[in-house]
DRENDO-1510 file (C-alpha; in Angstrom, 1 decimal, always signed):
<recs>
REC; n; res; u; v; w
REC; 1; MET; -68.3; -38.0; +48.9 .
REC; 2; ASN; -65.7; -35.4; +50.2 .
REC; 3; ALA; -62.2; -35.9; +51.1 .
REC; 4; THR; -63.0; -37.3; +54.6 .
REC; 5; GLU; -65.5; -39.8; +53.6 .
REC; 6; ASN; -63.2; -41.2; +50.5 .
REC; 7; ALA; -60.4; -41.6; +53.0 .
REC; 8; ILE; -62.3; -43.2; +55.5 .
REC; 9; SER; -63.9; -45.5; +52.8 .
REC; 10; ALA; -60.4; -46.6; +51.1 .
REC; 11; LEU; -59.0; -47.2; +54.7 .
REC; 12; GLU; -61.9; -49.7; +55.6 .
REC; 13; ASN; -61.1; -51.1; +52.3 .
REC; 14; LEU; -57.7; -51.8; +53.4 .
REC; 15; GLY; -58.6; -53.7; +56.5 .
REC; 16; LEU; -59.5; -50.8; +59.2 .
REC; 17; THR; -62.2; -50.9; +61.2 .
REC; 18; SER; -64.9; -48.2; +61.1 .
REC; 19; TYR; -63.8; -46.8; +64.2 .
REC; 20; GLU; -60.0; -47.0; +63.2 .
REC; 21; ALA; -60.6; -45.5; +59.8 .
REC; 22; ARG; -62.4; -42.8; +61.6 .
REC; 23; CYS; -60.1; -41.8; +64.4 .
REC; 24; PHE; -57.1; -42.1; +61.9 .
REC; 25; VAL; -58.8; -39.3; +59.3 .
REC; 26; ALA; -59.8; -37.4; +62.2 .
REC; 27; LEU; -56.1; -37.4; +63.5 .
REC; 28; SER; -54.6; -36.7; +60.5 .
REC; 29; GLU; -56.8; -33.0; +60.2 .
REC; 30; LEU; -55.1; -32.1; +63.3 .
REC; 31; PRO; -51.3; -31.7; +64.3 .
REC; 32; HIS; -52.2; -33.9; +67.5 .
REC; 33; GLY; -55.1; -34.8; +69.5 .
REC; 34; THR; -56.0; -36.1; +72.7 .
REC; 35; ALA; -59.0; -38.6; +73.1 .
REC; 36; LYS; -61.6; -35.9; +73.9 .
REC; 37; GLU; -60.6; -34.0; +70.4 .
REC; 38; ILE; -60.3; -36.8; +68.5 .
REC; 39; SER; -64.0; -38.5; +69.8 .
REC; 40; GLN; -65.3; -34.8; +68.6 .
REC; 41; VAL; -63.8; -34.9; +65.2 .
REC; 42; ALA; -64.5; -38.5; +64.6 .
REC; 43; ASP; -68.0; -38.4; +65.7 .
REC; 44; ILE; -67.4; -41.8; +68.2 .
REC; 45; PRO; -67.8; -42.3; +71.8 .
REC; 46; ARG; -64.8; -41.2; +73.9 .
REC; 47; SER; -64.9; -44.6; +75.7 .
REC; 48; GLN; -64.0; -46.2; +72.4 .
REC; 49; VAL; -60.9; -44.0; +71.3 .
REC; 50; TYR; -58.4; -45.3; +74.0 .
REC; 51; GLU; -58.5; -48.7; +72.7 .
REC; 52; THR; -59.2; -47.7; +69.1 .
REC; 53; MET; -55.7; -45.6; +69.0 .
REC; 54; ASP; -54.1; -48.7; +70.8 .
REC; 55; ARG; -54.9; -50.8; +67.7 .
REC; 56; LEU; -53.7; -47.9; +65.7 .
REC; 57; GLN; -50.5; -47.8; +67.4 .
REC; 58; ASN; -49.8; -51.5; +67.1 .
REC; 59; ARG; -50.4; -51.2; +63.3 .
REC; 60; GLY; -47.5; -48.2; +63.2 .
REC; 61; LEU; -50.0; -45.8; +62.2 .
REC; 62; VAL; -50.3; -43.6; +65.2 .
REC; 63; GLU; -47.5; -42.2; +67.7 .
REC; 64; LEU; -48.5; -41.7; +71.5 .
REC; 65; HIS; -47.1; -38.8; +73.5 .
REC; 66; GLN; -47.1; -39.8; +77.1 .
REC; 67; ALA; -48.6; -36.5; +79.0 .
REC; 68; ASP; -51.4; -35.9; +80.9 .
REC; 69; PRO; -53.8; -35.9; +79.0 .
REC; 70; ARG; -52.5; -38.5; +76.5 .
REC; 71; ALA; -52.1; -37.1; +73.0 .
REC; 72; TYR; -51.8; -38.8; +70.2 .
REC; 73; GLN; -50.0; -37.9; +66.4 .
REC; 74; SER; -50.8; -39.8; +62.9 .
REC; 75; VAL; -47.5; -40.9; +61.3 .
REC; 76; SER; -46.8; -39.2; +57.9 .
REC; 77; ILE; -48.7; -39.8; +54.7 .
REC; 78; ASP; -45.5; -41.4; +53.3 .
REC; 79; THR; -45.0; -43.8; +56.4 .
REC; 80; THR; -49.0; -44.7; +56.2 .
REC; 81; LEU; -48.4; -45.9; +52.6 .
REC; 82; ARG; -45.3; -47.4; +53.2 .
REC; 83; THR; -46.8; -49.6; +56.2 .
REC; 84; PHE; -50.2; -50.6; +54.1 .
REC; 85; ARG; -47.8; -51.4; +51.1 .
REC; 86; ALA; -45.4; -53.6; +53.3 .
REC; 87; ARG; -48.6; -55.2; +54.9 .
REC; 88; TYR; -50.0; -56.3; +51.9 .
REC; 89; ASP; -47.0; -57.1; +50.1 .
REC; 90; SER; -46.6; -59.9; +52.8 .
REC; 91; TYR; -49.7; -61.1; +52.6 .
REC; 92; LEU; -49.3; -61.8; +48.7 .
REC; 93; GLU; -46.1; -63.2; +49.2 .
REC; 94; THR; -47.8; -65.7; +51.7 .
REC; 95; LEU; -50.9; -66.1; +48.8 .
REC; 96; ASP; -48.4; -66.8; +46.0 .
REC; 97; ASN; -46.2; -69.4; +48.3 .
REC; 98; SER; -49.3; -70.9; +49.7 .
REC; 99; LEU; -51.1; -71.1; +46.4 .
REC; 100; GLN; -48.0; -72.5; +44.6 .
REC; 101; GLU; -47.6; -75.6; +47.1 .
REC; 102; LEU; -51.3; -76.2; +46.9 .
REC; 103; GLU; -51.5; -76.2; +43.0 .
REC; 104; PRO; -51.5; -79.8; +41.1 .
REC; 105; GLU; -48.4; -80.7; +39.4 .
REC; 106; PHE; -50.8; -81.3; +36.4 .
REC; 107; ARG; -54.0; -79.2; +35.5 .
REC; 108; GLN; -56.3; -80.6; +33.4 .
REC; 109; THR; -57.8; -78.1; +30.9 .
REC; 110; VAL; -61.5; -77.9; +31.3 .
REC; 111; GLN; -63.1; -77.0; +27.6 .
REC; 112; GLY; -66.1; -74.5; +28.1 .
REC; 113; VAL; -67.2; -70.6; +28.2 .
REC; 114; TRP; -66.3; -69.1; +31.0 .
REC; 115; ALA; -68.0; -65.6; +32.6 .
REC; 116; ILE; -66.1; -63.0; +34.0 .
REC; 117; ASP; -68.1; -59.7; +36.1 .
REC; 118; SER; -65.5; -57.0; +36.4 .
REC; 119; HIS; -63.4; -54.9; +34.4 .
REC; 120; GLU; -60.4; -55.7; +36.6 .
REC; 121; GLN; -61.0; -59.5; +35.7 .
REC; 122; VAL; -61.3; -59.0; +31.9 .
REC; 123; THR; -58.2; -57.0; +32.2 .
REC; 124; GLY; -56.4; -59.7; +33.9 .
REC; 125; ARG; -57.8; -62.5; +31.8 .
REC; 126; ILE; -56.7; -61.0; +28.7 .
REC; 127; ILE; -53.2; -60.3; +30.0 .
REC; 128; ASP; -53.0; -64.1; +31.3 .
REC; 129; LEU; -54.1; -65.3; +27.6 .
REC; 130; ILE; -51.6; -62.5; +25.8 .
REC; 131; SER; -48.7; -64.0; +28.1 .
REC; 132; GLU; -49.7; -67.4; +27.1 .
REC; 133; ALA; -49.4; -66.7; +23.1 .
REC; 134; SER; -46.7; -68.1; +21.0 .
REC; 135; GLU; -47.4; -67.2; +17.5 .
REC; 136; GLU; -50.5; -64.8; +17.1 .
REC; 137; ILE; -52.6; -62.2; +19.0 .
REC; 138; VAL; -55.4; -60.6; +17.4 .
REC; 139; LEU; -57.1; -58.2; +19.5 .
REC; 140; ILE; -60.0; -55.7; +18.9 .
REC; 141; VAL; -60.2; -52.7; +21.1 .
REC; 142; LEU; -63.8; -50.7; +20.4 .
REC; 143; ASP; -63.5; -48.1; +23.3 .
REC; 144; GLU; -60.2; -46.0; +23.8 .
REC; 145; ASN; -60.7; -46.7; +27.6 .
REC; 146; LEU; -60.2; -50.2; +27.2 .
REC; 147; LEU; -56.3; -49.9; +26.1 .
REC; 148; ASP; -54.6; -49.4; +29.3 .
REC; 149; ARG; -50.7; -49.4; +30.4 .
REC; 150; LYS; -50.9; -53.3; +31.4 .
REC; 151; ILE; -52.3; -54.4; +28.3 .
REC; 152; PHE; -49.3; -52.3; +26.6 .
REC; 153; GLU; -47.2; -54.1; +28.4 .
REC; 154; ALA; -48.3; -57.5; +27.9 .
REC; 155; LEU; -48.3; -56.7; +24.1 .
REC; 156; ASP; -44.7; -55.2; +24.4 .
REC; 157; GLU; -43.6; -58.6; +26.1 .
REC; 158; ALA; -45.2; -60.6; +23.7 .
REC; 159; ASP; -43.9; -58.7; +20.6 .
REC; 160; SER; -40.6; -59.2; +22.3 .
REC; 161; ARG; -41.0; -63.2; +22.1 .
REC; 162; GLY; -41.8; -62.7; +18.3 .
REC; 163; VAL; -45.5; -63.3; +18.6 .
REC; 164; SER; -47.3; -61.7; +15.6 .
REC; 165; LEU; -49.8; -58.7; +16.8 .
REC; 166; TYR; -53.0; -57.7; +14.8 .
REC; 167; ILE; -54.9; -54.9; +16.4 .
REC; 168; GLY; -58.3; -53.7; +15.2 .
REC; 169; THR; -59.9; -50.5; +16.2 .
REC; 170; ALA; -61.8; -47.7; +14.5 .
REC; 171; ALA; -61.2; -45.3; +17.4 .
REC; 172; GLU; -58.4; -42.9; +16.5 .
REC; 173; PRO; -57.0; -42.5; +20.0 .
REC; 174; VAL; -56.4; -46.3; +20.1 .
REC; 175; ARG; -54.7; -46.1; +16.7 .
REC; 176; ASP; -52.6; -43.1; +17.6 .
REC; 177; ARG; -51.3; -44.8; +20.7 .
REC; 178; ILE; -50.5; -48.2; +19.0 .
REC; 179; MET; -48.7; -46.0; +16.3 .
REC; 180; THR; -46.6; -44.4; +18.5 .
REC; 181; ALA; -45.9; -47.1; +20.8 .
REC; 182; GLU; -42.5; -49.2; +20.3 .
REC; 183; ILE; -44.2; -52.5; +19.0 .
REC; 184; ASP; -44.6; -54.2; +15.9 .
REC; 185; ALA; -48.1; -54.6; +15.7 .
REC; 186; GLN; -50.4; -54.5; +12.1 .
REC; 187; LEU; -53.7; -52.3; +12.6 .
REC; 188; PHE; -56.6; -53.2; +10.8 .
REC; 189; GLU; -60.2; -51.9; +10.3 .
REC; 190; THR; -63.3; -53.4; +8.8 .
REC; 191; GLU; -67.0; -52.7; +8.7 .
REC; 192; LEU; -67.8; -55.0; +11.5 .
REC; 193; ILE; -65.4; -53.0; +13.8 .
REC; 194; LYS; -67.0; -49.6; +12.6 .
REC; 195; TRP; -70.5; -50.8; +13.7 .
REC; 196; PHE; -69.3; -52.0; +16.7 .
REC; 197; THR; -67.7; -49.0; +17.3 .
REC; 198; GLY; -70.6; -46.9; +16.7 .
REC; 199; MET; -73.0; -48.8; +18.7 .
REC; 200; SER; -74.3; -46.3; +22.1 .
REC; 201; ASP; -76.8; -48.9; +23.5 .
REC; 202; SER; -75.8; -50.3; +26.7 .
REC; 203; PRO; -74.3; -53.2; +26.7 .
REC; 204; ARG; -72.3; -52.8; +23.7 .
REC; 205; MET; -68.9; -54.5; +22.9 .
REC; 206; GLY; -66.2; -53.9; +24.2 .
REC; 207; ARG; -62.9; -56.1; +23.5 .
REC; 208; LEU; -62.4; -59.2; +21.6 .
REC; 209; LEU; -59.3; -61.1; +21.6 .
REC; 210; MET; -58.1; -64.5; +20.1 .
REC; 211; VAL; -54.8; -65.9; +20.8 .
REC; 212; ASP; -53.2; -68.4; +18.6 .
REC; 213; ARG; -56.4; -69.1; +16.7 .
REC; 214; ASP; -57.7; -70.9; +19.9 .
REC; 215; PRO; -59.0; -68.9; +23.2 .
REC; 216; VAL; -61.4; -66.3; +22.5 .
REC; 217; LEU; -62.6; -63.7; +24.6 .
REC; 218; VAL; -65.7; -61.3; +24.0 .
REC; 219; SER; -66.3; -58.4; +26.5 .
REC; 220; ALA; -69.4; -56.1; +26.7 .
REC; 221; LEU; -69.4; -52.6; +28.2 .
REC; 222; HIS; -72.5; -51.2; +30.6 .
REC; 223; GLU; -73.6; -48.1; +31.8 .
REC; 224; GLU; -71.1; -47.0; +34.3 .
REC; 225; THR; -71.6; -47.5; +38.3 .
REC; 226; LEU; -68.6; -45.5; +39.1 .
REC; 227; PRO; -67.3; -42.5; +37.2 .
REC; 228; GLY; -64.3; -43.2; +35.1 .
REC; 229; ILE; -64.2; -47.0; +35.8 .
REC; 230; PRO; -65.5; -49.1; +32.6 .
REC; 231; ASN; -68.3; -51.3; +33.9 .
REC; 232; GLU; -67.1; -54.5; +31.6 .
REC; 233; THR; -68.0; -58.0; +31.7 .
REC; 234; ALA; -66.8; -60.7; +29.2 .
REC; 235; ALA; -66.9; -64.6; +28.1 .
REC; 236; TRP; -64.0; -66.5; +27.3 .
REC; 237; SER; -63.2; -69.8; +25.7 .
REC; 238; ASP; -60.0; -71.9; +26.6 .
REC; 239; GLY; -60.9; -74.0; +23.1 .
REC; 240; ILE; -62.6; -73.8; +20.0 .
REC; 241; ASN; -64.6; -77.3; +20.5 .
REC; 242; HIS; -68.0; -75.7; +20.7 .
REC; 243; GLY; -70.4; -73.3; +19.1 .
REC; 244; PHE; -69.3; -69.8; +21.1 .
REC; 245; ALA; -65.6; -70.1; +20.5 .
REC; 246; THR; -65.8; -71.6; +16.9 .
REC; 247; PHE; -68.1; -68.7; +15.9 .
REC; 248; THR; -66.1; -66.0; +17.3 .
REC; 249; GLU; -62.9; -67.7; +15.6 .
REC; 250; ARG; -64.2; -67.7; +12.3 .
REC; 251; ILE; -65.3; -64.3; +12.5 .
REC; 252; PHE; -61.8; -63.2; +13.7 .
REC; 253; THR; -60.2; -65.0; +10.7 .
REC; 254; TYR; -62.3; -63.6; +8.2 .
REC; 255; HIS; -62.3; -60.3; +9.0 .
REC; 256; LEU; -58.5; -60.4; +9.7 .
REC; 257; LYS; -57.7; -61.9; +6.5 .
REC; 258; GLN; -60.2; -59.3; +4.8 .
REC; 259; SER; -58.3; -56.6; +6.1 .
REC; 260; LEU; -55.0; -57.9; +5.5 .
REC; 261; GLU; -55.8; -58.5; +1.8 .
REC; 262; ASP; -57.1; -54.8; +1.6 .
REC; 263; ILE; -53.7; -53.7; +3.0 .
REC; 264; SER; -51.9; -55.9; +0.5 .
REC; 265; GLU; -53.8; -54.9; -2.4 .
REC; 266; LEU; -53.5; -50.9; -1.2 .
REC; 267; ALA; -49.4; -51.2; -0.9 .
REC; 268; GLU; -49.3; -53.0; -4.4 .
REC; 269; THR; -51.4; -50.2; -5.9 .
REC; 270; GLU; -49.1; -47.7; -4.2 .
</recs>
């Protein structure tokens, strides 16, 4: 898509109607415009422009010049972004307050394996689990694109709480980022991690997480559907009282122990 199509799509995702998005983008390409000019650039019926521009003016996105004919001008890019941010900050605050009121005082944990269907949700669940850790975090990262800033911030906060961090990887960019970061994390690598990293078929392993030897998460990477955005799914468990979680916990524990023993032996020989 070109810049115009991208802008229209983004505005629609932010809540504008198709006509509103097209009119606003059309007006952004003009120093100012009449209904006739906007109609021609946006390729919408002129009869729809006046009502659409009124709605955009009510949203704080368009300024009206009372002339004959009437002329419109879009607000600046900075004002546009501030307007949308303020709107969604208000929505998020309302949602937060409402959900806090609705949440029961006691939430019973339901043991089971849960599926996650998007990269954003996988990252969100990992951050939630890391934030709940009190003793130990074991995180295996098999792709350099899966260790982003938000994960780093969560790990840094866990480190400041005194949580032991163990990060397994065979990806050099991941190792370099961990080694230069200001977090106290023990890096490790095993043959299984190397094998997982070397996979090229889709789906392949993405991230594995174990927190306090209890909740576990395993993710898979699929062929990208959007360039540059990982197509990731995952399964996670909030307990180890069934097969998936027990198996994963044993694998984690075995390979972490093996790697730490190797590191200890290497330190003794030096």
